[in-house]
N, C-alpha and C positions, 0 to 999 in steps of 0.2 A: 504493500500499500504506499509506503513512505517513498519507495523508489519512483513510483509513478508521479507522486506529488512533487518530489524534488526535480524530476525531469521537466515537469510542466513549469515550475517556478523558473527554472533556468531558460527555458524557451521564452517565457514572458519577458524576463529581464533582457534577453538578447534582442527581442523585438523593440523594446523601449529604447535600448542603446542605439539601435539601427534607425530609430525614428519611425518605424512602421506601426507603433502602437502607442496610443496616448497614456501618459503616466496615470491619470486619474482612472481610466479604464483598466489599466494593468492592476492597480490596487484592489479594485473590486474583483477582478478575476482571481487574484492571489487569495483574497478572503474566501471566495467561493470555493477554491481548491482546497483550501485549509479545512473548511467546513466539511467538504465531501470526504477528505481523507479521515478526519476524525469519526465521521459517520461510518465509513468503511471499517475502521478498526473496532467499532463496537457493534456492527451489524453485519454478520457473516453473509446473509442473503444478499444484502446490497453489495458487498464486496465482491461476491462471485457473479453478480448480475450486472447492474447498470453502471457501476463505479468507473470501470475503465472507459466506457463510451462517454460518460458525462465529463470525464476529465480530458477530453480531446480539446485542442486549442479552439477549434471553431464552436464546439458545443459551449465551452465556457465563455466565450466572447458573446455569443448569441444570448445566453442566459443573463450575462451581466448587463447587456444592453436592454433587454427586455425588463428585467427586475428593477433596474435603477433608472430607466429612461434616459440613458446617456446618449 
C-alpha cells in the first residue's frame, strides 16, 4: 500500500516541478492519496479492490477537481 502511495507522491511532485500540475491541485491530490492509503491499510477489501485503480494519476486528479471544484 505504501509503495503505491509513495510512487504517486513522487509523480505528483515531479509534475509540479515540471510545471504541468498546479501546486494547489497537487496538495489536494496528495491529501486524497494519503486518505486512500490509510483506508487501504485498515480495509482489506478496499486494498484488494479499488485502491490501486483510485490511486492512478488521472483518477486522483479527476476526483480532486470534482470534489474541490478546482
